[in-house]
KOLMI-478427 format. One line per field, with one value per residue: residue in one letter; x, y, z of N, C-alpha, C, O, CB in turn. Coordinates in steps of 0.1 Angstrom, whole numbers, plus 5000, padded with zeros to 4 digits. Glycine has a CB too. Example, Ala and Ser with C-alpha at 12.3 -4.5 7.8 and 13.67 -1.06 7.14 Angstrom:
2
residu <- c(a; s)
nX <- c(5132; 5128)
nY <- c(4943; 4978)
nZ <- c(5078; 5071)
caX <- c(5123; 5137)
caY <- c(4955; 4989)
caZ <- c(5078; 5071)
cX <- c(5132; 5129)
cY <- c(4967; 5000)
cZ <- c(5078; 5079)
oX <- c(5142; 5134)
oY <- c(4967; 5011)
oZ <- c(5085; 5080)
cbX <- c(5113; 5141)
cbY <- c(4955; 4994)
cbZ <- c(5090; 5057)
This chain:
192
residu <- c(x; x; x; x; x; x; x; x; x; x; x; x; x; x; x; x; x; x; x; x; x; x; x; x; x; x; x; x; x; x; x; x; x; x; x; x; x; x; x; x; x; x; x; x; x; x; x; x; x; x; x; x; x; x; x; x; x; x; x; x; x; x; x; x; x; x; x; x; x; x; x; x; x; x; x; x; x; x; x; x; x; x; x; x; x; x; x; x; x; x; x; x; x; x; x; x; x; x; x; x; x; x; x; x; x; x; x; x; x; x; x; x; x; x; x; x; x; x; x; x; x; x; x; x; x; x; x; x; x; x; x; x; x; x; x; x; x; x; x; x; x; x; x; x; x; x; x; x; x; x; x; x; x; x; x; x; x; x; x; x; x; x; x; x; x; x; x; x; x; x; x; x; x; x; x; x; x; x; x; x; x; x; x; x; x; x; x; x; x; x; x; x)
nX <- c(5035; 5005; 4984; 4992; 4995; 5015; 5042; 5067; 5085; 5102; 5108; 5106; 5116; 5118; 5133; 5147; 5174; 5207; 5225; 5213; 5204; 5178; 5150; 5125; 5094; 5073; 5050; 5069; 5088; 5116; 5115; 5128; 5154; 5175; 5191; 5197; 5206; 5230; 5213; 5191; 5173; 5158; 5161; 5147; 5146; 5127; 5133; 5124; 5104; 5073; 5039; 5012; 4987; 4973; 4994; 5009; 5032; 5056; 5084; 5116; 5143; 5178; 5203; 5238; 5249; 5234; 5209; 5174; 5146; 5110; 5083; 5074; 5044; 5020; 5028; 5010; 5002; 4995; 5005; 5008; 5014; 5002; 4996; 4974; 4947; 4949; 4942; 4910; 4904; 4918; 4940; 4929; 4934; 4927; 4901; 4906; 4933; 4938; 4948; 4943; 4926; 4908; 4893; 4895; 4914; 4938; 4962; 4984; 4997; 5006; 5029; 5027; 5004; 4970; 4957; 4930; 4911; 4894; 4881; 4900; 4909; 4890; 4900; 4928; 4963; 4976; 4998; 5013; 5026; 5048; 5057; 5067; 5081; 5079; 5059; 5045; 5024; 4991; 4960; 4932; 4897; 4868; 4852; 4869; 4879; 4903; 4926; 4953; 4979; 5006; 5037; 5059; 5086; 5085; 5078; 5067; 5085; 5085; 5069; 5057; 5037; 5031; 5007; 5002; 4987; 4992; 4980; 4983; 4983; 4975; 4997; 5017; 5020; 5022; 5002; 5000; 5004; 4979; 4956; 4970; 4971; 4976; 4993; 5002; 5027; 5032; 5050; 5060; 5057; 5041; 5059; 5067)
nY <- c(4416; 4433; 4416; 4391; 4368; 4346; 4332; 4329; 4316; 4328; 4344; 4378; 4405; 4432; 4450; 4433; 4424; 4436; 4416; 4392; 4358; 4342; 4323; 4303; 4293; 4266; 4261; 4246; 4236; 4241; 4253; 4267; 4290; 4320; 4352; 4384; 4417; 4444; 4465; 4453; 4443; 4414; 4381; 4350; 4315; 4286; 4252; 4232; 4227; 4245; 4234; 4244; 4266; 4279; 4292; 4295; 4310; 4317; 4338; 4337; 4354; 4351; 4364; 4374; 4366; 4344; 4347; 4342; 4354; 4360; 4345; 4360; 4379; 4359; 4351; 4350; 4336; 4329; 4303; 4301; 4285; 4278; 4282; 4304; 4297; 4298; 4328; 4332; 4334; 4355; 4385; 4417; 4440; 4474; 4491; 4518; 4518; 4503; 4511; 4525; 4512; 4493; 4487; 4464; 4446; 4441; 4454; 4479; 4513; 4523; 4525; 4523; 4508; 4502; 4476; 4454; 4432; 4403; 4379; 4374; 4366; 4381; 4412; 4407; 4407; 4414; 4404; 4415; 4402; 4404; 4385; 4367; 4384; 4403; 4432; 4448; 4455; 4453; 4458; 4436; 4443; 4441; 4424; 4410; 4423; 4441; 4468; 4479; 4502; 4503; 4516; 4543; 4535; 4509; 4507; 4492; 4480; 4480; 4451; 4416; 4405; 4382; 4386; 4379; 4372; 4368; 4359; 4369; 4359; 4371; 4361; 4362; 4341; 4330; 4325; 4303; 4312; 4330; 4325; 4336; 4368; 4379; 4406; 4432; 4456; 4484; 4510; 4521; 4540; 4537; 4533; 4560)
nZ <- c(4601; 4612; 4612; 4621; 4606; 4590; 4569; 4576; 4602; 4621; 4651; 4663; 4683; 4708; 4735; 4752; 4774; 4767; 4745; 4755; 4759; 4741; 4747; 4732; 4744; 4750; 4772; 4796; 4780; 4759; 4727; 4708; 4700; 4703; 4701; 4716; 4704; 4708; 4713; 4724; 4707; 4694; 4678; 4672; 4664; 4656; 4667; 4651; 4622; 4620; 4618; 4595; 4609; 4640; 4665; 4698; 4719; 4744; 4754; 4770; 4786; 4791; 4809; 4808; 4832; 4838; 4848; 4846; 4830; 4837; 4819; 4788; 4778; 4760; 4727; 4699; 4668; 4633; 4612; 4578; 4549; 4526; 4493; 4475; 4453; 4417; 4400; 4385; 4350; 4325; 4325; 4313; 4287; 4292; 4276; 4271; 4269; 4247; 4219; 4186; 4157; 4167; 4198; 4211; 4201; 4214; 4206; 4210; 4212; 4235; 4260; 4287; 4296; 4309; 4329; 4336; 4358; 4371; 4394; 4414; 4448; 4473; 4485; 4483; 4474; 4441; 4416; 4386; 4356; 4328; 4302; 4321; 4339; 4367; 4367; 4384; 4413; 4428; 4445; 4450; 4451; 4473; 4458; 4443; 4420; 4401; 4391; 4372; 4363; 4343; 4354; 4345; 4351; 4345; 4319; 4288; 4261; 4225; 4212; 4216; 4243; 4269; 4292; 4326; 4357; 4392; 4424; 4458; 4492; 4526; 4541; 4523; 4505; 4471; 4443; 4413; 4378; 4361; 4333; 4302; 4287; 4255; 4243; 4220; 4217; 4199; 4189; 4167; 4138; 4106; 4075; 4052)
caX <- c(5023; 4996; 4974; 4998; 4995; 5029; 5048; 5081; 5084; 5112; 5102; 5115; 5111; 5127; 5132; 5155; 5187; 5217; 5232; 5207; 5200; 5164; 5144; 5111; 5089; 5059; 5050; 5082; 5097; 5123; 5112; 5136; 5163; 5180; 5199; 5195; 5218; 5234; 5202; 5180; 5164; 5161; 5155; 5148; 5141; 5122; 5142; 5118; 5094; 5059; 5029; 5002; 4977; 4975; 5004; 5010; 5044; 5062; 5098; 5123; 5156; 5188; 5214; 5252; 5251; 5226; 5196; 5163; 5134; 5097; 5078; 5067; 5031; 5019; 5029; 5001; 5003; 4990; 5014; 5001; 5023; 4994; 4994; 4960; 4944; 4952; 4930; 4902; 4904; 4931; 4939; 4923; 4939; 4916; 4897; 4912; 4947; 4939; 4947; 4942; 4913; 4899; 4896; 4895; 4924; 4950; 4973; 4984; 5010; 5008; 5039; 5023; 4989; 4962; 4951; 4919; 4909; 4885; 4883; 4910; 4903; 4886; 4910; 4942; 4973; 4977; 5010; 5012; 5038; 5049; 5066; 5073; 5088; 5069; 5058; 5039; 5014; 4979; 4951; 4918; 4887; 4860; 4846; 4880; 4883; 4915; 4931; 4967; 4985; 5021; 5044; 5070; 5098; 5083; 5072; 5069; 5091; 5078; 5070; 5045; 5038; 5021; 5004; 4996; 4986; 4992; 4975; 4990; 4974; 4981; 5010; 5027; 5020; 5017; 4996; 5006; 5000; 4966; 4957; 4977; 4966; 4987; 4992; 5013; 5030; 5038; 5052; 5067; 5047; 5043; 5068; 5060)
caY <- c(4424; 4434; 4405; 4380; 4357; 4346; 4319; 4329; 4313; 4335; 4354; 4390; 4414; 4442; 4452; 4424; 4429; 4435; 4403; 4381; 4346; 4342; 4309; 4302; 4284; 4260; 4256; 4245; 4231; 4250; 4249; 4275; 4300; 4331; 4361; 4398; 4425; 4454; 4474; 4446; 4437; 4399; 4372; 4336; 4305; 4273; 4241; 4224; 4234; 4246; 4232; 4255; 4267; 4289; 4288; 4305; 4307; 4328; 4338; 4340; 4358; 4347; 4373; 4369; 4360; 4332; 4350; 4339; 4362; 4353; 4343; 4371; 4376; 4350; 4355; 4342; 4339; 4318; 4300; 4298; 4283; 4273; 4292; 4306; 4292; 4306; 4337; 4327; 4343; 4363; 4399; 4424; 4454; 4483; 4496; 4531; 4516; 4495; 4522; 4521; 4510; 4485; 4488; 4450; 4437; 4440; 4460; 4493; 4520; 4527; 4517; 4523; 4506; 4498; 4463; 4451; 4418; 4399; 4365; 4372; 4365; 4394; 4420; 4402; 4413; 4408; 4408; 4414; 4398; 4405; 4375; 4361; 4394; 4411; 4446; 4456; 4449; 4461; 4450; 4433; 4449; 4431; 4415; 4403; 4430; 4449; 4476; 4483; 4510; 4501; 4529; 4546; 4528; 4495; 4508; 4481; 4483; 4473; 4436; 4409; 4401; 4374; 4392; 4370; 4377; 4359; 4365; 4365; 4360; 4379; 4356; 4364; 4330; 4334; 4315; 4301; 4321; 4330; 4324; 4347; 4377; 4383; 4419; 4437; 4470; 4489; 4524; 4525; 4544; 4531; 4540; 4569)
caZ <- c(4599; 4624; 4612; 4627; 4597; 4584; 4565; 4582; 4616; 4629; 4660; 4665; 4693; 4713; 4749; 4759; 4779; 4756; 4743; 4762; 4752; 4741; 4746; 4728; 4753; 4749; 4786; 4802; 4770; 4750; 4714; 4699; 4707; 4696; 4708; 4715; 4700; 4719; 4716; 4730; 4696; 4694; 4668; 4676; 4655; 4662; 4665; 4641; 4614; 4625; 4608; 4593; 4619; 4650; 4675; 4709; 4726; 4752; 4754; 4782; 4783; 4800; 4808; 4808; 4845; 4839; 4854; 4837; 4832; 4837; 4806; 4782; 4774; 4749; 4713; 4691; 4653; 4624; 4601; 4565; 4538; 4515; 4482; 4471; 4439; 4405; 4397; 4373; 4339; 4321; 4326; 4301; 4284; 4293; 4263; 4269; 4266; 4235; 4209; 4172; 4150; 4175; 4213; 4216; 4194; 4222; 4200; 4215; 4211; 4249; 4267; 4301; 4295; 4321; 4328; 4345; 4359; 4381; 4398; 4424; 4461; 4478; 4493; 4483; 4465; 4428; 4409; 4372; 4349; 4314; 4298; 4333; 4347; 4374; 4364; 4395; 4422; 4432; 4454; 4445; 4460; 4480; 4448; 4435; 4408; 4402; 4380; 4374; 4353; 4343; 4357; 4335; 4354; 4340; 4306; 4279; 4248; 4214; 4212; 4220; 4257; 4276; 4305; 4335; 4371; 4404; 4436; 4470; 4504; 4537; 4546; 4512; 4496; 4458; 4434; 4400; 4368; 4355; 4319; 4297; 4277; 4246; 4237; 4211; 4219; 4187; 4189; 4154; 4128; 4093; 4066; 4043)
cX <- c(5014; 4986; 4979; 4996; 5008; 5032; 5062; 5079; 5095; 5105; 5112; 5108; 5122; 5125; 5139; 5168; 5197; 5224; 5226; 5205; 5185; 5159; 5129; 5105; 5075; 5057; 5064; 5092; 5103; 5121; 5120; 5145; 5168; 5188; 5195; 5208; 5221; 5223; 5190; 5170; 5168; 5155; 5157; 5141; 5137; 5132; 5137; 5107; 5080; 5049; 5019; 4992; 4981; 4985; 5005; 5022; 5047; 5077; 5104; 5137; 5165; 5199; 5227; 5255; 5243; 5213; 5185; 5151; 5121; 5093; 5072; 5052; 5031; 5020; 5021; 5001; 4998; 5000; 5005; 5011; 5015; 4992; 4979; 4959; 4948; 4940; 4923; 4902; 4917; 4929; 4933; 4930; 4927; 4914; 4904; 4927; 4949; 4937; 4945; 4928; 4903; 4903; 4895; 4905; 4937; 4963; 4973; 4998; 5013; 5019; 5037; 5008; 4983; 4956; 4940; 4918; 4899; 4888; 4894; 4902; 4900; 4897; 4924; 4950; 4973; 4990; 5009; 5026; 5037; 5060; 5074; 5080; 5078; 5070; 5051; 5028; 5003; 4971; 4937; 4909; 4879; 4853; 4856; 4884; 4895; 4918; 4945; 4972; 5000; 5028; 5055; 5083; 5097; 5077; 5076; 5075; 5083; 5080; 5057; 5048; 5027; 5019; 4997; 4995; 4987; 4986; 4983; 4982; 4981; 4994; 5020; 5028; 5015; 5012; 5004; 5000; 4986; 4967; 4963; 4969; 4977; 4984; 5004; 5015; 5037; 5038; 5058; 5057; 5050; 5052; 5060; 5061)
cY <- c(4423; 4423; 4392; 4367; 4357; 4332; 4318; 4326; 4318; 4345; 4366; 4398; 4424; 4442; 4442; 4431; 4427; 4422; 4391; 4370; 4345; 4327; 4311; 4291; 4279; 4254; 4257; 4239; 4242; 4245; 4257; 4284; 4310; 4340; 4376; 4405; 4435; 4463; 4466; 4440; 4422; 4392; 4358; 4327; 4293; 4262; 4231; 4232; 4234; 4242; 4244; 4254; 4277; 4283; 4299; 4300; 4319; 4328; 4342; 4345; 4354; 4356; 4366; 4362; 4347; 4334; 4348; 4348; 4354; 4352; 4357; 4368; 4367; 4357; 4345; 4346; 4327; 4316; 4295; 4297; 4278; 4284; 4292; 4300; 4302; 4315; 4331; 4338; 4350; 4377; 4405; 4437; 4463; 4489; 4510; 4530; 4509; 4505; 4516; 4520; 4503; 4487; 4474; 4441; 4435; 4444; 4474; 4499; 4526; 4518; 4516; 4520; 4502; 4485; 4462; 4436; 4416; 4384; 4363; 4370; 4379; 4400; 4414; 4410; 4406; 4413; 4406; 4410; 4399; 4396; 4369; 4371; 4402; 4426; 4455; 4448; 4459; 4452; 4448; 4439; 4437; 4421; 4408; 4410; 4439; 4457; 4479; 4490; 4508; 4515; 4531; 4538; 4513; 4495; 4497; 4486; 4476; 4458; 4430; 4404; 4392; 4380; 4382; 4377; 4365; 4366; 4360; 4368; 4368; 4374; 4358; 4352; 4334; 4322; 4313; 4312; 4319; 4326; 4337; 4355; 4381; 4397; 4423; 4452; 4474; 4504; 4530; 4528; 4538; 4540; 4549; 4563)
cZ <- c(4611; 4624; 4618; 4619; 4590; 4578; 4570; 4597; 4625; 4638; 4662; 4675; 4698; 4728; 4758; 4765; 4768; 4756; 4751; 4753; 4752; 4739; 4742; 4736; 4749; 4763; 4792; 4792; 4761; 4736; 4703; 4707; 4697; 4705; 4706; 4711; 4711; 4722; 4722; 4720; 4695; 4682; 4673; 4666; 4662; 4658; 4654; 4634; 4620; 4615; 4606; 4605; 4629; 4660; 4685; 4717; 4735; 4750; 4767; 4778; 4794; 4798; 4809; 4821; 4847; 4845; 4843; 4840; 4833; 4822; 4801; 4781; 4762; 4735; 4704; 4677; 4646; 4614; 4589; 4554; 4526; 4505; 4478; 4457; 4429; 4402; 4384; 4362; 4337; 4324; 4313; 4300; 4284; 4280; 4261; 4265; 4252; 4223; 4195; 4167; 4159; 4190; 4219; 4210; 4202; 4215; 4204; 4212; 4225; 4255; 4282; 4301; 4309; 4318; 4339; 4347; 4370; 4385; 4408; 4438; 4466; 4487; 4494; 4474; 4452; 4422; 4394; 4366; 4334; 4309; 4310; 4342; 4354; 4370; 4374; 4403; 4425; 4441; 4448; 4456; 4466; 4471; 4440; 4422; 4411; 4390; 4383; 4361; 4354; 4345; 4347; 4338; 4348; 4326; 4296; 4266; 4238; 4215; 4216; 4234; 4261; 4290; 4314; 4349; 4381; 4415; 4448; 4483; 4515; 4542; 4535; 4503; 4482; 4450; 4421; 4391; 4364; 4340; 4314; 4287; 4268; 4241; 4228; 4214; 4206; 4187; 4176; 4144; 4115; 4084; 4056; 4029)
oX <- c(5015; 4979; 4971; 4995; 5012; 5026; 5068; 5072; 5098; 5098; 5124; 5096; 5133; 5116; 5138; 5172; 5197; 5228; 5233; 5203; 5179; 5165; 5122; 5111; 5066; 5061; 5070; 5104; 5096; 5126; 5119; 5143; 5167; 5192; 5189; 5219; 5215; 5223; 5180; 5160; 5180; 5144; 5168; 5131; 5143; 5139; 5145; 5102; 5076; 5051; 5019; 4989; 4991; 4984; 5002; 5023; 5042; 5082; 5097; 5142; 5161; 5205; 5228; 5264; 5245; 5205; 5187; 5147; 5121; 5099; 5066; 5048; 5040; 5015; 5025; 5000; 4997; 5005; 4996; 5016; 5022; 4986; 4972; 4969; 4949; 4928; 4929; 4901; 4926; 4918; 4934; 4931; 4917; 4923; 4908; 4933; 4960; 4926; 4945; 4919; 4892; 4915; 4895; 4905; 4945; 4974; 4963; 5008; 5023; 5017; 5043; 5000; 4990; 4951; 4941; 4922; 4895; 4897; 4898; 4890; 4908; 4903; 4930; 4946; 4971; 4993; 5004; 5036; 5027; 5072; 5086; 5086; 5069; 5081; 5050; 5025; 5005; 4975; 4932; 4912; 4882; 4849; 4853; 4891; 4897; 4913; 4949; 4971; 5006; 5025; 5059; 5090; 5107; 5071; 5088; 5069; 5074; 5091; 5047; 5058; 5016; 5028; 4986; 5002; 4984; 4988; 4988; 4975; 4993; 5002; 5032; 5037; 5004; 5018; 5014; 4992; 4981; 4978; 4962; 4960; 4988; 4973; 5015; 5005; 5048; 5028; 5061; 5049; 5062; 5054; 5049; 5056)
oY <- c(4414; 4420; 4383; 4356; 4367; 4322; 4307; 4334; 4312; 4353; 4363; 4399; 4425; 4436; 4442; 4441; 4417; 4417; 4381; 4371; 4347; 4320; 4318; 4280; 4287; 4242; 4267; 4238; 4251; 4234; 4255; 4286; 4309; 4336; 4379; 4401; 4434; 4469; 4473; 4435; 4419; 4396; 4355; 4331; 4289; 4262; 4224; 4241; 4224; 4246; 4253; 4243; 4284; 4271; 4311; 4289; 4330; 4318; 4349; 4341; 4354; 4357; 4354; 4353; 4341; 4325; 4353; 4348; 4342; 4359; 4364; 4357; 4366; 4368; 4334; 4358; 4316; 4325; 4287; 4307; 4274; 4294; 4282; 4298; 4314; 4310; 4327; 4350; 4350; 4382; 4398; 4445; 4461; 4492; 4512; 4539; 4508; 4507; 4504; 4525; 4506; 4487; 4473; 4428; 4427; 4439; 4481; 4493; 4534; 4506; 4508; 4528; 4499; 4482; 4468; 4429; 4425; 4378; 4352; 4373; 4388; 4393; 4415; 4419; 4394; 4425; 4395; 4415; 4397; 4398; 4367; 4367; 4408; 4432; 4467; 4437; 4471; 4441; 4457; 4440; 4425; 4410; 4400; 4404; 4443; 4454; 4482; 4486; 4510; 4524; 4521; 4535; 4507; 4485; 4492; 4495; 4468; 4453; 4436; 4399; 4393; 4379; 4377; 4387; 4354; 4378; 4349; 4378; 4373; 4382; 4355; 4352; 4340; 4311; 4319; 4320; 4308; 4324; 4347; 4350; 4386; 4399; 4417; 4459; 4468; 4511; 4542; 4519; 4533; 4552; 4546; 4570)
oZ <- c(4619; 4634; 4620; 4625; 4584; 4581; 4569; 4604; 4636; 4633; 4663; 4676; 4692; 4734; 4770; 4760; 4760; 4767; 4753; 4741; 4763; 4730; 4748; 4736; 4745; 4765; 4792; 4795; 4757; 4733; 4691; 4719; 4685; 4716; 4696; 4714; 4722; 4733; 4725; 4723; 4694; 4677; 4679; 4660; 4672; 4648; 4649; 4639; 4626; 4603; 4615; 4610; 4628; 4664; 4683; 4721; 4733; 4744; 4775; 4767; 4806; 4788; 4811; 4821; 4857; 4848; 4832; 4852; 4831; 4814; 4809; 4783; 4754; 4733; 4703; 4674; 4651; 4607; 4590; 4550; 4516; 4508; 4478; 4450; 4432; 4403; 4375; 4365; 4345; 4324; 4303; 4309; 4277; 4272; 4249; 4260; 4247; 4218; 4193; 4173; 4159; 4193; 4231; 4212; 4198; 4218; 4203; 4210; 4226; 4255; 4289; 4307; 4319; 4308; 4349; 4338; 4378; 4379; 4411; 4439; 4463; 4496; 4504; 4466; 4451; 4422; 4391; 4371; 4328; 4313; 4309; 4353; 4347; 4370; 4373; 4399; 4425; 4444; 4441; 4468; 4464; 4475; 4431; 4414; 4422; 4379; 4394; 4350; 4364; 4337; 4340; 4328; 4346; 4321; 4296; 4260; 4241; 4217; 4218; 4238; 4256; 4298; 4310; 4351; 4377; 4417; 4448; 4483; 4513; 4547; 4538; 4494; 4481; 4451; 4419; 4395; 4363; 4335; 4320; 4280; 4273; 4235; 4230; 4213; 4203; 4185; 4176; 4140; 4113; 4086; 4053; 4019)
cbX <- c(5016; 4989; 4969; 4992; 4983; 5039; 5048; 5088; 5082; 5123; 5098; 5117; 5106; 5125; 5118; 5159; 5191; 5227; 5246; 5194; 5207; 5158; 5146; 5108; 5089; 5058; 5044; 5082; 5089; 5138; 5098; 5127; 5175; 5170; 5214; 5189; 5216; 5246; 5197; 5173; 5166; 5158; 5162; 5141; 5151; 5108; 5143; 5113; 5093; 5057; 5020; 4995; 4975; 4962; 5018; 4998; 5056; 5058; 5103; 5124; 5157; 5192; 5213; 5262; 5249; 5234; 5196; 5160; 5132; 5087; 5067; 5073; 5023; 5006; 5045; 4987; 5017; 4976; 5024; 4989; 5034; 4981; 5002; 4956; 4930; 4955; 4935; 4887; 4893; 4934; 4952; 4908; 4946; 4919; 4882; 4910; 4954; 4928; 4960; 4950; 4915; 4899; 4886; 4881; 4927; 4951; 4973; 4982; 5008; 4995; 5053; 5026; 4987; 4951; 4961; 4905; 4922; 4870; 4886; 4919; 4913; 4873; 4904; 4941; 4987; 4965; 5022; 5006; 5041; 5052; 5076; 5082; 5098; 5071; 5052; 5032; 5021; 4971; 4949; 4916; 4877; 4850; 4837; 4876; 4871; 4927; 4922; 4976; 4981; 5025; 5049; 5073; 5100; 5074; 5076; 5056; 5106; 5082; 5081; 5043; 5038; 5025; 4996; 5004; 4973; 5007; 4960; 5004; 4971; 4971; 5008; 5040; 5013; 5029; 4981; 5003; 5009; 4958; 4943; 4990; 4959; 4987; 4991; 5010; 5038; 5030; 5060; 5077; 5047; 5030; 5077; 5067)
cbY <- c(4420; 4447; 4402; 4378; 4357; 4349; 4318; 4342; 4298; 4342; 4348; 4397; 4406; 4456; 4451; 4411; 4422; 4447; 4405; 4386; 4332; 4350; 4301; 4300; 4289; 4250; 4242; 4237; 4221; 4252; 4249; 4282; 4292; 4339; 4360; 4404; 4432; 4461; 4480; 4454; 4445; 4393; 4374; 4334; 4302; 4270; 4233; 4210; 4228; 4260; 4219; 4253; 4253; 4293; 4286; 4306; 4304; 4326; 4349; 4328; 4373; 4332; 4384; 4380; 4370; 4322; 4364; 4324; 4372; 4361; 4332; 4374; 4389; 4342; 4356; 4342; 4343; 4321; 4288; 4308; 4273; 4267; 4288; 4320; 4288; 4298; 4351; 4324; 4354; 4360; 4406; 4425; 4454; 4494; 4498; 4540; 4508; 4484; 4530; 4509; 4502; 4470; 4497; 4444; 4443; 4426; 4459; 4492; 4532; 4528; 4524; 4536; 4494; 4509; 4452; 4458; 4411; 4400; 4357; 4385; 4357; 4393; 4422; 4387; 4414; 4412; 4400; 4426; 4383; 4420; 4380; 4351; 4402; 4410; 4448; 4468; 4445; 4466; 4458; 4418; 4458; 4437; 4423; 4389; 4439; 4441; 4489; 4471; 4525; 4495; 4529; 4561; 4527; 4487; 4522; 4473; 4480; 4479; 4432; 4396; 4414; 4358; 4405; 4357; 4384; 4353; 4362; 4371; 4346; 4380; 4341; 4367; 4318; 4341; 4318; 4287; 4321; 4343; 4322; 4342; 4390; 4373; 4430; 4434; 4473; 4483; 4528; 4515; 4560; 4529; 4530; 4583)
cbZ <- c(4586; 4624; 4597; 4641; 4587; 4595; 4549; 4579; 4618; 4620; 4674; 4651; 4705; 4707; 4753; 4751; 4792; 4758; 4747; 4769; 4758; 4729; 4759; 4713; 4767; 4737; 4787; 4815; 4760; 4754; 4711; 4689; 4713; 4689; 4705; 4728; 4686; 4714; 4703; 4740; 4683; 4707; 4654; 4690; 4643; 4657; 4678; 4646; 4600; 4631; 4613; 4580; 4626; 4657; 4668; 4717; 4716; 4767; 4743; 4792; 4780; 4799; 4818; 4805; 4856; 4847; 4860; 4836; 4821; 4845; 4805; 4768; 4771; 4749; 4708; 4697; 4649; 4618; 4605; 4562; 4542; 4520; 4469; 4471; 4438; 4392; 4394; 4377; 4341; 4306; 4330; 4302; 4270; 4304; 4262; 4282; 4277; 4234; 4209; 4169; 4137; 4171; 4220; 4214; 4181; 4227; 4184; 4230; 4201; 4257; 4265; 4308; 4286; 4324; 4329; 4341; 4363; 4376; 4386; 4425; 4471; 4487; 4507; 4479; 4471; 4419; 4415; 4365; 4353; 4309; 4288; 4329; 4338; 4390; 4350; 4389; 4435; 4419; 4468; 4444; 4452; 4489; 4438; 4432; 4404; 4406; 4378; 4376; 4353; 4329; 4371; 4336; 4369; 4349; 4299; 4277; 4247; 4201; 4222; 4210; 4265; 4277; 4303; 4336; 4374; 4407; 4438; 4471; 4510; 4548; 4549; 4518; 4502; 4451; 4430; 4395; 4356; 4357; 4312; 4290; 4284; 4234; 4249; 4196; 4232; 4174; 4201; 4149; 4126; 4085; 4058; 4043)
C-alpha cells in the first residue's frame, strides 16, 4: 500500500533485467535475495525476520553475466505486526433493522440488517462476524464510529447469532473479538 506500513517483509518491484538475481542491501551487507521474472518483475525476501519499526534498504541486481548494478534508491517502510486492541463495546443492531414490537429487543425479520458501533480506532477497518464467520468489512470514521449493512450475498438465515467485530490496522493486523451482541433472525410467521 502507499502508506508503506506492512506486516509482510517481502520486497517486490519491477524494472529489473529479465531473470536477474536481486540482492537486498543494508550498506554493503547482503541481507536478502530474490529473482526477477522474464518481465523484470522481482520479489526478494530477507534472510532473517525484521523487527517492528522503520527500515530502509536498497536493492542491487546481478545479470546472467555477473554484472552488478548500482544501488537502487532507498526503499523505506515500517514493519508492524502488533495487533490493535479489541474494540470497546459490542456492535448494535440499528433500530431501523430491529423489526417487530420493540426496536431494542434484537429480534428481527430482516435477513440483511444494519449494525452500528463505536469504540474502534479512528479511521481503521472493522470486520463483522456472525457466529465466528466474517460477514463483511467497513471503515470506522475519525471518531471510531462505523455502520455496516449485511449484503444479500451474506444474508442471515433464521437463527440466533453472536455478532462481534474486530478492528484491523493499516498493516492488516487484526484484533481479537469485541463483546458479542446476540440477535435473533426470525422470518417465519406464526401459525394460523
